[in-house]
C-alpha positions as CSV (number, residue, x, y, z in Angstrom):
1,M,-45.1,-65.1,-15.1
2,T,-47.4,-63.9,-12.4
3,E,-48.4,-60.4,-11.1
4,E,-45.8,-60.1,-8.7
5,E,-42.7,-61.1,-10.9
6,K,-44.2,-58.8,-13.5
7,E,-44.1,-55.7,-10.8
8,L,-40.7,-56.8,-9.7
9,L,-39.3,-57.0,-13.6
10,L,-41.0,-53.4,-13.8
11,R,-39.2,-52.1,-10.7
12,Y,-36.0,-53.3,-12.0
13,Q,-36.3,-51.9,-15.0
14,Q,-37.2,-48.6,-13.2
15,Y,-34.3,-48.7,-11.1
16,T,-31.9,-49.9,-14.0
17,R,-33.1,-46.7,-15.8
18,K,-32.6,-44.6,-13.0
19,R,-28.9,-45.9,-12.3
20,N,-28.0,-45.5,-15.9
21,M,-29.2,-41.8,-16.0
22,I,-27.2,-41.2,-12.7
23,I,-23.9,-42.8,-14.3
24,A,-24.6,-40.9,-17.2
25,T,-24.6,-37.6,-15.7
26,I,-22.2,-38.3,-13.6
27,I,-19.7,-39.2,-16.9
28,I,-21.0,-35.9,-18.5
29,V,-20.2,-33.9,-15.5
30,A,-16.7,-35.3,-15.3
31,V,-16.0,-34.9,-18.7
32,T,-16.9,-31.1,-18.6
33,V,-14.9,-30.7,-15.4
34,S,-12.1,-32.2,-17.4
35,L,-12.7,-29.9,-20.3
36,V,-12.6,-26.9,-18.2
37,L,-9.9,-27.7,-16.2
38,G,-7.9,-28.4,-19.4
39,F,-8.7,-25.6,-21.2
40,Y,-8.1,-23.4,-18.1
41,F,-4.3,-24.9,-17.6
42,F,-4.1,-24.9,-21.7
43,G,-4.7,-21.3,-21.5
44,K,-2.7,-20.6,-18.6
45,N,0.6,-22.2,-19.8
46,K,0.0,-20.5,-23.2
47,T,-0.4,-17.2,-21.2
48,D,2.7,-17.9,-19.5
49,T,4.6,-18.9,-22.4
50,V,3.6,-15.9,-24.5
51,K,4.6,-13.5,-21.6
52,K,8.0,-15.5,-21.3
53,E,8.3,-14.8,-25.4
54,N,7.4,-11.3,-25.2
55,Q,9.7,-10.9,-22.2
56,N,12.5,-12.5,-23.9
57,N,11.8,-10.1,-27.0
58,K,11.8,-7.0,-24.9
59,N,15.2,-8.3,-23.5
60,Y,16.4,-9.0,-27.1
61,E,15.0,-5.5,-28.4
62,T,16.8,-3.9,-25.4
63,G,20.0,-5.5,-25.9
64,Y,19.8,-4.6,-29.7
65,D,18.8,-1.0,-29.3
66,S,21.6,-1.0,-26.5
67,Y,24.0,-2.2,-28.9
68,T,22.8,0.1,-31.9
69,N,23.3,3.1,-29.9
70,K,26.4,2.0,-29.0
71,K,27.9,1.6,-32.1
72,I,26.4,5.3,-33.2
73,H,27.4,7.0,-30.2
74,E,31.2,5.5,-31.0
75,F,31.0,6.5,-35.0
76,N,30.0,10.2,-33.4
77,S,32.5,10.4,-30.9
78,K,35.2,9.4,-33.2
79,Y,34.5,12.0,-36.0
80,D,33.6,15.7,-35.8
81,L,30.1,16.0,-37.4
82,T,29.4,19.7,-37.0
83,T,32.3,20.6,-39.7
84,I,32.9,19.9,-43.4
85,D,36.0,19.0,-42.7
86,G,35.5,16.5,-39.9
87,I,32.6,15.1,-42.1
88,M,35.2,14.8,-45.4
89,S,37.8,13.3,-43.2
90,I,35.9,10.2,-42.6
91,P,37.6,7.2,-44.4
92,I,36.3,4.5,-47.1
93,T,37.3,1.9,-44.6
94,E,34.4,3.1,-41.7
95,A,32.0,1.2,-44.6
96,Q,34.3,-1.8,-45.0
97,R,34.4,-2.3,-41.5
98,Y,31.0,-4.5,-41.9
99,S,31.7,-7.0,-44.5
100,D,29.0,-9.2,-43.2
101,G,26.2,-6.2,-42.8
102,G,26.4,-6.3,-38.9
103,E,23.7,-6.4,-36.9
104,S,21.8,-3.9,-38.3
105,V,21.5,-1.4,-41.3
106,V,20.6,1.2,-38.8
107,Y,24.7,2.1,-37.6
108,M,26.2,1.8,-41.0
109,P,28.1,4.8,-41.4
110,E,26.5,5.8,-44.0
111,Q,23.0,5.4,-42.7
112,I,24.2,7.8,-39.6
113,L,25.4,10.6,-42.0
114,S,22.3,9.9,-44.3
115,R,20.3,10.9,-40.8
116,K,22.8,13.8,-39.7
117,A,22.0,15.1,-43.2
118,T,18.3,15.3,-42.9
119,E,19.1,16.8,-39.4
120,Y,20.8,19.8,-41.0
121,K,18.4,20.2,-43.9
122,N,15.9,20.5,-41.2
123,N,17.7,23.4,-39.6
124,K,18.3,24.9,-43.2
125,N,22.1,24.2,-42.6
126,Y,22.3,23.1,-46.3
127,D,26.5,23.4,-46.4
128,L,26.8,20.3,-43.8
129,A,23.9,18.5,-45.0
130,I,25.6,18.3,-49.0
131,A,28.9,17.4,-46.8
132,C,27.4,14.6,-45.2
133,L,25.5,13.4,-48.3
134,K,28.8,13.8,-50.4
135,K,30.6,11.1,-47.8
136,V,27.5,9.0,-48.2
137,N,27.8,8.7,-51.8
138,E,31.6,8.1,-51.6
139,L,30.7,5.1,-48.9
140,Y,27.6,3.8,-50.7
141,P,29.8,1.5,-53.1
142,H,31.6,0.0,-50.3
143,S,28.9,-1.1,-48.0
144,F,27.5,-4.7,-47.8
145,Y,24.2,-3.1,-48.3
146,A,22.7,-2.4,-51.8
147,Y,21.7,1.2,-52.7
148,T,19.7,2.7,-55.7
149,R,20.7,5.4,-58.3
150,D,17.8,7.4,-56.3
151,D,20.1,7.2,-53.1
152,Y,22.6,8.7,-54.6
153,E,20.6,11.4,-56.2
154,R,19.6,12.7,-52.8
155,L,22.9,14.8,-52.8
156,V,21.3,16.6,-56.3
157,D,18.3,17.0,-54.6
158,M,19.8,18.5,-51.6
159,M,22.0,21.2,-54.0
160,I,18.8,22.2,-55.5
161,L,17.2,22.8,-52.2
162,A,20.2,24.8,-51.2
163,G,19.7,26.9,-54.6
164,R,23.1,25.5,-56.1
165,F,21.8,24.7,-59.4
166,E,24.9,24.6,-61.3
167,D,26.3,22.3,-58.6
168,A,23.5,19.9,-59.0
169,K,23.6,19.8,-62.8
170,V,27.2,18.8,-62.7
171,E,26.5,16.3,-59.7
172,H,23.7,14.7,-61.7
173,K,25.8,14.0,-65.0
174,N,28.8,13.0,-63.0
175,L,26.6,10.5,-61.1
176,N,24.9,9.2,-64.7
177,K,28.3,8.3,-65.7
178,L,29.7,6.7,-62.7
179,H,26.4,4.8,-61.8
180,G,24.3,5.1,-64.6
181,T,20.8,6.5,-64.8
182,R,17.9,5.6,-63.1
183,I,16.0,4.7,-66.2
184,D,19.0,2.3,-67.0
185,E,18.3,0.8,-63.7
186,L,14.9,0.3,-64.2
187,R,15.4,-1.1,-67.5
188,N,17.5,-4.1,-66.1
189,L,14.9,-4.6,-63.6
190,Q,12.1,-4.7,-66.6
191,K,14.5,-7.2,-68.0
192,F,15.3,-9.2,-65.2
193,A,11.3,-9.4,-64.2
194,S,10.4,-10.5,-67.7
195,E,13.0,-13.0,-68.2
196,T,12.1,-14.5,-64.5
197,G,8.5,-14.4,-65.4
198,T,7.9,-12.2,-62.5
199,E,5.8,-9.9,-64.8
200,S,5.6,-9.2,-68.4
201,A,7.9,-6.2,-69.9
202,E,4.6,-4.5,-71.0
203,D,2.9,-4.8,-67.4
204,Y,6.2,-3.3,-66.1
205,Q,6.4,-0.5,-68.3
206,K,2.8,0.5,-67.8
207,R,3.5,0.4,-64.0
208,I,7.0,1.3,-63.2
209,I,8.6,2.9,-66.4
210,D,5.8,5.4,-67.9
211,P,4.8,6.9,-64.4
212,Y,8.7,7.2,-63.8
213,I,9.3,8.8,-67.2
214,E,6.5,11.7,-66.4
215,E,7.6,12.0,-62.8
216,A,11.0,12.6,-64.2
217,H,10.0,15.3,-66.3
218,D,8.0,16.8,-63.8
219,R,11.0,17.3,-61.6
220,E,13.1,18.6,-64.5
221,V,10.5,21.4,-65.3
222,Y,10.2,22.2,-61.2
223,Y,13.6,22.6,-61.1
224,W,13.9,24.7,-63.8
225,L,11.4,26.8,-62.1
226,L,13.2,27.0,-59.3
227,E,16.1,28.3,-60.9
228,N,14.2,30.7,-63.5
229,I,10.8,31.6,-62.4
230,P,11.1,30.8,-58.4
231,Q,8.1,33.1,-57.9
232,V,5.8,31.1,-59.4
233,A,7.1,27.7,-58.3
234,P,5.2,25.7,-55.3
235,K,6.9,25.3,-52.1
236,S,7.5,21.9,-52.8
237,F,7.7,19.1,-55.8
238,G,4.8,17.5,-54.5
239,G,2.7,20.4,-54.2
240,Y,3.6,21.2,-58.2
241,R,2.5,17.8,-59.3
242,R,-0.6,18.5,-57.2
243,I,-1.5,21.5,-59.5
244,K,-0.3,20.1,-62.7
245,N,-2.8,17.0,-62.5
246,M,-5.4,19.5,-61.2
247,N,-4.5,21.5,-63.9
248,S,-5.3,24.2,-61.5
249,T,-5.5,28.0,-62.0
250,S,-1.9,28.2,-60.2
251,F,-0.6,25.7,-62.6
252,K,-1.8,27.4,-66.0
253,Q,-0.2,30.7,-64.6
254,I,2.9,28.4,-64.8
255,V,2.1,27.3,-68.3
256,E,1.7,31.2,-69.2
257,E,5.0,32.5,-67.6
258,I,7.0,29.8,-69.2
259,E,5.5,30.4,-72.5
260,K,6.0,34.3,-72.3
261,R,9.9,33.3,-72.1
262,G,9.6,31.3,-75.5
263,Y,9.3,28.0,-74.2
264,K,6.8,25.1,-74.2
265,I,6.4,23.0,-70.9
266,K,7.0,19.5,-72.7
267,E,10.5,21.2,-74.4
268,I,11.7,21.9,-70.6
269,R,14.9,20.8,-69.7
270,F,17.1,21.5,-66.6
271,W,19.7,18.7,-66.5
272,M,22.9,19.4,-68.7
């Protein structure tokens, strides 16, 4: 190969390398632009989709709230919830209207009355609060939704709050006869958990039942204090449990007052 041919070959190779580099650069730029545009349009479409879904959800929620409020208004307009007679006149058929549970538990009659009871309690109108909860307990067994023994007990707690201790004792006893005790309910759940392998009976005992037994006795002591030594009783059951767990000076004073009356705190019984 002559010198001229070598030089021509070298120039051709240089030209080929430059051309390939330019082509590669063009391809890289094209791919990059495609990816950027792809991400942009994908993000835009996704954003538009999310916005559309959010709007649809908002429209659904607005319609849902509107329907729920309408049902609540219908119930409130149908019955006089400002008098005991009006509340107690509500028939059982109100709970039976929604055999499929309706669209929401919120506008079930027992829920409307339960919230009304809270409203009356906050205003210290205990007579109307108690009337609401009495009717609630009548409606519970006929509702599509399931309620626990503690739900029924709310009436008893309201009677305690109103200072109607004897009524509370009688109601508590009647509820136990009609619906069983809370501990019975928990024992059934313990058995179910054990049989299905969800949790061992021993673990359920430690996690649920033992703490409940302790809390139930604490509540019984607290109610006894409200009835018999109200001047030393804390303002709330939660407050009582707090000073008990701390073994505070206030709690020690309570123990002393109980012992002055010839009782031991572990022996205190409130329920009949």
